[in-house]
N, CA, C and O atoms as CSV, one atom per row, in Angstrom:
chain,resi,resn,atom,element,x,y,z
A,1,UNK,N,N,32.900,57.039,154.910
A,1,UNK,CA,C,31.679,56.992,155.690
A,1,UNK,C,C,30.785,58.135,155.251
A,1,UNK,O,O,31.251,59.245,154.994
A,2,UNK,N,N,29.533,57.859,155.171
A,2,UNK,CA,C,28.572,58.898,154.829
A,2,UNK,C,C,27.700,59.193,156.038
A,2,UNK,O,O,27.292,58.293,156.772
A,3,UNK,N,N,27.427,60.474,156.225
A,3,UNK,CA,C,26.558,60.924,157.306
A,3,UNK,C,C,25.549,61.890,156.711
A,3,UNK,O,O,25.918,62.788,155.956
A,4,UNK,N,N,24.296,61.714,157.040
A,4,UNK,CA,C,23.249,62.628,156.576
A,4,UNK,C,C,22.919,63.587,157.709
A,4,UNK,O,O,22.705,63.165,158.846
A,5,UNK,N,N,22.878,64.877,157.397
A,5,UNK,CA,C,22.533,65.882,158.401
A,5,UNK,C,C,21.453,66.803,157.845
A,5,UNK,O,O,21.348,67.006,156.635
A,6,UNK,N,N,20.662,67.350,158.745
A,6,UNK,CA,C,19.639,68.333,158.373
A,6,UNK,C,C,20.193,69.718,158.668
A,6,UNK,O,O,20.707,69.968,159.759
A,7,UNK,N,N,20.089,70.612,157.701
A,7,UNK,CA,C,20.516,71.996,157.872
A,7,UNK,C,C,19.352,72.914,157.558
A,7,UNK,O,O,18.504,72.575,156.733
A,8,UNK,N,N,19.297,74.070,158.203
A,8,UNK,CA,C,18.304,75.062,157.790
A,8,UNK,C,C,18.539,75.422,156.318
A,8,UNK,O,O,19.676,75.397,155.845
A,9,UNK,N,N,17.481,75.751,155.610
A,9,UNK,CA,C,17.577,76.017,154.175
A,9,UNK,C,C,18.644,77.056,153.827
A,9,UNK,O,O,19.399,76.867,152.873
A,10,UNK,N,N,18.714,78.151,154.590
A,10,UNK,CA,C,19.661,79.208,154.247
A,10,UNK,C,C,21.104,78.729,154.393
A,10,UNK,O,O,21.951,79.073,153.568
A,11,UNK,N,N,21.393,77.950,155.419
A,11,UNK,CA,C,22.751,77.439,155.599
A,11,UNK,C,C,23.057,76.392,154.529
A,11,UNK,O,O,24.155,76.377,153.973
A,12,UNK,N,N,22.103,75.528,154.241
A,12,UNK,CA,C,22.295,74.527,153.195
A,12,UNK,C,C,22.606,75.157,151.852
A,12,UNK,O,O,23.464,74.665,151.119
A,13,UNK,N,N,21.922,76.236,151.523
A,13,UNK,CA,C,22.175,76.932,150.255
A,13,UNK,C,C,23.585,77.517,150.227
A,13,UNK,O,O,24.262,77.461,149.200
A,14,UNK,N,N,24.028,78.079,151.356
A,14,UNK,CA,C,25.377,78.636,151.423
A,14,UNK,C,C,26.425,77.544,151.228
A,14,UNK,O,O,27.421,77.748,150.533
A,15,UNK,N,N,26.196,76.390,151.843
A,15,UNK,CA,C,27.132,75.273,151.689
A,15,UNK,C,C,27.173,74.813,150.239
A,15,UNK,O,O,28.251,74.590,149.688
A,16,UNK,N,N,26.016,74.669,149.624
A,16,UNK,CA,C,25.962,74.187,148.248
A,16,UNK,C,C,26.566,75.169,147.250
A,16,UNK,O,O,26.921,74.770,146.141
A,17,UNK,N,N,26.689,76.434,147.614
A,17,UNK,CA,C,27.297,77.425,146.731
A,17,UNK,C,C,28.823,77.363,146.753
A,17,UNK,O,O,29.473,78.006,145.929
A,18,UNK,N,N,29.400,76.608,147.674
A,18,UNK,CA,C,30.856,76.478,147.749
A,18,UNK,C,C,31.345,75.657,146.555
A,18,UNK,O,O,30.654,74.744,146.103
A,19,UNK,N,N,32.543,75.983,146.041
A,19,UNK,CA,C,33.059,75.248,144.881
A,19,UNK,C,C,33.138,73.733,145.116
A,19,UNK,O,O,32.845,72.952,144.211
A,20,UNK,N,N,33.527,73.325,146.307
A,20,UNK,CA,C,33.591,71.910,146.642
A,20,UNK,C,C,32.887,71.731,147.983
A,20,UNK,O,O,33.529,71.749,149.033
A,21,UNK,N,N,31.586,71.562,147.948
A,21,UNK,CA,C,30.770,71.527,149.166
A,21,UNK,C,C,31.191,70.405,150.103
A,21,UNK,O,O,31.202,70.594,151.319
A,22,UNK,N,N,31.533,69.252,149.568
A,22,UNK,CA,C,31.922,68.114,150.405
A,22,UNK,C,C,33.186,68.435,151.203
A,22,UNK,O,O,33.252,68.182,152.406
A,23,UNK,N,N,34.171,68.984,150.533
A,23,UNK,CA,C,35.430,69.362,151.195
A,23,UNK,C,C,35.178,70.475,152.220
A,23,UNK,O,O,35.744,70.461,153.313
A,24,UNK,N,N,34.337,71.421,151.860
A,24,UNK,CA,C,33.996,72.527,152.756
A,24,UNK,C,C,33.399,72.004,154.061
A,24,UNK,O,O,33.787,72.441,155.145
A,25,UNK,N,N,32.465,71.075,153.956
A,25,UNK,CA,C,31.815,70.502,155.143
A,25,UNK,C,C,32.818,69.692,155.956
A,25,UNK,O,O,32.824,69.768,157.184
A,26,UNK,N,N,33.665,68.917,155.281
A,26,UNK,CA,C,34.662,68.109,155.988
A,26,UNK,C,C,35.601,68.987,156.820
A,26,UNK,O,O,35.883,68.689,157.981
A,27,UNK,N,N,36.074,70.065,156.211
A,27,UNK,CA,C,36.987,70.975,156.911
A,27,UNK,C,C,36.280,71.649,158.080
A,27,UNK,O,O,36.861,71.792,159.155
A,28,UNK,N,N,35.037,72.061,157.881
A,28,UNK,CA,C,34.273,72.712,158.955
A,28,UNK,C,C,34.089,71.769,160.144
A,28,UNK,O,O,34.225,72.180,161.297
A,29,UNK,N,N,33.783,70.516,159.860
A,29,UNK,CA,C,33.588,69.541,160.939
A,29,UNK,C,C,34.912,69.275,161.650
A,29,UNK,O,O,34.944,69.184,162.877
A,30,UNK,N,N,36.007,69.148,160.895
A,30,UNK,CA,C,37.318,68.943,161.516
A,30,UNK,C,C,37.662,70.087,162.462
A,30,UNK,O,O,38.147,69.859,163.570
A,31,UNK,N,N,37.408,71.322,162.020
A,31,UNK,CA,C,37.701,72.483,162.870
A,31,UNK,C,C,36.878,72.446,164.153
A,31,UNK,O,O,37.393,72.725,165.235
A,32,UNK,N,N,35.609,72.104,164.029
A,32,UNK,CA,C,34.754,72.024,165.212
A,32,UNK,C,C,35.240,70.950,166.175
A,32,UNK,O,O,35.259,71.166,167.387
A,33,UNK,N,N,35.632,69.798,165.648
A,33,UNK,CA,C,36.116,68.716,166.502
A,33,UNK,C,C,37.420,69.102,167.198
A,33,UNK,O,O,37.629,68.770,168.365
A,34,UNK,N,N,38.291,69.802,166.480
A,34,UNK,CA,C,39.537,70.266,167.104
A,34,UNK,C,C,39.258,71.269,168.215
A,34,UNK,O,O,39.894,71.227,169.268
A,35,UNK,N,N,38.310,72.167,167.985
A,35,UNK,CA,C,37.954,73.140,169.025
A,35,UNK,C,C,37.384,72.451,170.247
A,35,UNK,O,O,37.690,72.838,171.375
A,36,UNK,N,N,36.562,71.437,170.041
A,36,UNK,CA,C,36.022,70.683,171.184
A,36,UNK,C,C,37.139,69.991,171.946
A,36,UNK,O,O,37.142,69.978,173.177
A,37,UNK,N,N,38.079,69.419,171.224
A,37,UNK,CA,C,39.213,68.745,171.860
A,37,UNK,C,C,40.049,69.758,172.641
A,37,UNK,O,O,40.472,69.487,173.765
A,38,UNK,N,N,40.283,70.920,172.043
A,38,UNK,CA,C,41.068,71.963,172.704
A,38,UNK,C,C,40.407,72.426,174.002
A,38,UNK,O,O,41.101,72.727,174.973
A,39,UNK,N,N,39.089,72.485,174.029
A,39,UNK,CA,C,38.377,72.945,175.219
A,39,UNK,C,C,38.486,71.945,176.358
A,39,UNK,O,O,38.404,72.326,177.525
A,40,UNK,N,N,38.670,70.672,176.036
A,40,UNK,CA,C,38.737,69.655,177.081
A,40,UNK,C,C,40.142,69.490,177.635
A,40,UNK,O,O,40.313,68.858,178.677
A,41,UNK,N,N,41.153,70.038,176.972
A,41,UNK,CA,C,42.539,69.924,177.419
A,41,UNK,C,C,43.012,71.270,177.934
A,41,UNK,O,O,43.020,72.248,177.187
A,42,UNK,N,N,43.412,71.337,179.220
A,42,UNK,CA,C,43.906,72.629,179.729
A,42,UNK,C,C,45.211,73.034,179.030
A,42,UNK,O,O,46.149,72.242,178.929
A,43,UNK,N,N,45.248,74.264,178.559
A,43,UNK,CA,C,46.422,74.785,177.864
A,43,UNK,C,C,46.942,75.985,178.647
A,43,UNK,O,O,46.168,76.864,179.023
A,44,UNK,N,N,48.252,76.025,178.893
A,44,UNK,CA,C,48.819,77.173,179.602
A,44,UNK,C,C,48.535,78.479,178.853
A,44,UNK,O,O,48.455,78.483,177.625
A,45,UNK,N,N,48.383,79.589,179.591
A,45,UNK,CA,C,48.024,80.870,178.965
A,45,UNK,C,C,48.953,81.315,177.834
A,45,UNK,O,O,48.476,81.803,176.809
A,46,UNK,N,N,50.268,81.157,177.998
A,46,UNK,CA,C,51.198,81.593,176.941
A,46,UNK,C,C,50.986,80.777,175.665
A,46,UNK,O,O,50.986,81.321,174.561
A,47,UNK,N,N,50.809,79.483,175.830
A,47,UNK,CA,C,50.565,78.626,174.663
A,47,UNK,C,C,49.252,78.998,174.005
A,47,UNK,O,O,49.168,79.046,172.778
A,48,UNK,N,N,48.226,79.261,174.798
A,48,UNK,CA,C,46.917,79.633,174.261
A,48,UNK,C,C,47.022,80.909,173.434
A,48,UNK,O,O,46.390,81.013,172.383
A,49,UNK,N,N,47.806,81.874,173.889
A,49,UNK,CA,C,47.946,83.124,173.138
A,49,UNK,C,C,48.649,82.882,171.804
A,49,UNK,O,O,48.314,83.522,170.808
A,50,UNK,N,N,49.615,81.973,171.772
A,50,UNK,CA,C,50.293,81.656,170.521
A,50,UNK,C,C,49.350,80.957,169.546
A,50,UNK,O,O,49.385,81.220,168.345
A,51,UNK,N,N,48.516,80.073,170.063
A,51,UNK,CA,C,47.536,79.398,169.219
A,51,UNK,C,C,46.591,80.430,168.612
A,51,UNK,O,O,46.246,80.346,167.433
A,52,UNK,N,N,46.180,81.393,169.410
A,52,UNK,CA,C,45.299,82.447,168.914
A,52,UNK,C,C,45.931,83.227,167.781
A,52,UNK,O,O,45.251,83.602,166.826
A,53,UNK,N,N,47.221,83.474,167.879
A,53,UNK,CA,C,47.914,84.190,166.812
A,53,UNK,C,C,47.936,83.377,165.525
A,53,UNK,O,O,47.737,83.919,164.437
A,54,UNK,N,N,48.178,82.088,165.649
A,54,UNK,CA,C,48.266,81.241,164.463
A,54,UNK,C,C,46.924,81.041,163.784
A,54,UNK,O,O,46.874,80.862,162.568
A,55,UNK,N,N,45.831,81.066,164.544
A,55,UNK,CA,C,44.511,80.890,163.935
A,55,UNK,C,C,44.212,81.998,162.936
A,55,UNK,O,O,43.487,81.784,161.965
A,56,UNK,N,N,44.770,83.180,163.172
A,56,UNK,CA,C,44.511,84.319,162.297
A,56,UNK,C,C,45.433,84.329,161.079
A,56,UNK,O,O,45.253,85.149,160.178
A,57,UNK,N,N,46.417,83.428,161.040
A,57,UNK,CA,C,47.359,83.405,159.920
A,57,UNK,C,C,46.876,82.465,158.829
A,57,UNK,O,O,45.896,81.739,158.998
A,58,UNK,N,N,47.571,82.491,157.730
A,58,UNK,CA,C,47.242,81.608,156.612
A,58,UNK,C,C,48.097,80.344,156.626
A,58,UNK,O,O,48.123,79.604,155.643
A,59,UNK,N,N,48.796,80.092,157.730
A,59,UNK,CA,C,49.661,78.920,157.817
A,59,UNK,C,C,48.830,77.666,158.014
A,59,UNK,O,O,47.756,77.702,158.614
A,60,UNK,N,N,49.344,76.553,157.499
A,60,UNK,CA,C,48.668,75.282,157.696
A,60,UNK,C,C,49.697,74.220,158.087
A,60,UNK,O,O,50.879,74.525,158.251
A,61,UNK,N,N,49.254,72.999,158.231
A,61,UNK,CA,C,50.139,71.922,158.665
A,61,UNK,C,C,51.292,71.720,157.681
A,61,UNK,O,O,52.421,71.464,158.099
A,62,UNK,N,N,51.023,71.832,156.396
A,62,UNK,CA,C,52.073,71.659,155.384
A,62,UNK,C,C,53.166,72.713,155.550
A,62,UNK,O,O,54.350,72.408,155.406
A,63,UNK,N,N,52.772,73.961,155.856
A,63,UNK,CA,C,53.754,75.017,156.090
A,63,UNK,C,C,54.628,74.681,157.294
A,63,UNK,O,O,55.844,74.871,157.262
A,64,UNK,N,N,54.002,74.183,158.347
A,64,UNK,CA,C,54.740,73.832,159.554
A,64,UNK,C,C,55.712,72.684,159.286
A,64,UNK,O,O,56.859,72.717,159.732
A,65,UNK,N,N,55.250,71.676,158.560
A,65,UNK,CA,C,56.132,70.551,158.253
A,65,UNK,C,C,57.307,70.993,157.382
A,65,UNK,O,O,58.424,70.504,157.551
A,66,UNK,N,N,57.059,71.914,156.455
A,66,UNK,CA,C,58.146,72.444,155.627
A,66,UNK,C,C,59.147,73.196,156.501
A,66,UNK,O,O,60.356,73.062,156.315
A,67,UNK,N,N,58.658,73.974,157.439
A,67,UNK,CA,C,59.526,74.707,158.364
A,67,UNK,C,C,60.403,73.727,159.145
A,67,UNK,O,O,61.611,73.936,159.261
A,68,UNK,N,N,59.811,72.672,159.677
A,68,UNK,CA,C,60.582,71.674,160.431
A,68,UNK,C,C,61.640,71.013,159.550
A,68,UNK,O,O,62.770,70.798,159.989
A,69,UNK,N,N,61.282,70.697,158.332
A,69,UNK,CA,C,62.214,70.059,157.410
A,69,UNK,C,C,63.394,70.987,157.140
A,69,UNK,O,O,64.544,70.549,157.166
A,70,UNK,N,N,63.121,72.256,156.884
A,70,UNK,CA,C,64.196,73.215,156.607
A,70,UNK,C,C,65.073,73.436,157.840
A,70,UNK,O,O,66.285,73.619,157.727
A,71,UNK,N,N,64.449,73.416,159.011
A,71,UNK,CA,C,65.185,73.679,160.245
A,71,UNK,C,C,66.088,72.511,160.639
A,71,UNK,O,O,67.224,72.716,161.069
A,72,UNK,N,N,65.584,71.298,160.493
A,72,UNK,CA,C,66.296,70.153,161.041
A,72,UNK,C,C,66.976,69.260,160.011
A,72,UNK,O,O,67.723,68.358,160.389
A,73,UNK,N,N,66.743,69.483,158.736
A,73,UNK,CA,C,67.410,68.642,157.719
A,73,UNK,C,C,68.404,69.411,156.912
A,73,UNK,O,O,69.043,68.850,156.023
């Protein structure tokens, strides 16, 4: 699916300077959608603090899946 969006010139230039602008925009939109989803679902305080810790790490879904595979297989 293609979507056309208008960006201010300075932001558009920053996006276009990325090595893979299309992937950069896709990831940015995914993150925003996840944050919106997270705001609509109440999360217990302890879980929220753990999520905050993981956001600052370099871990991704592939790392988590590898961890699960090593733990349970």
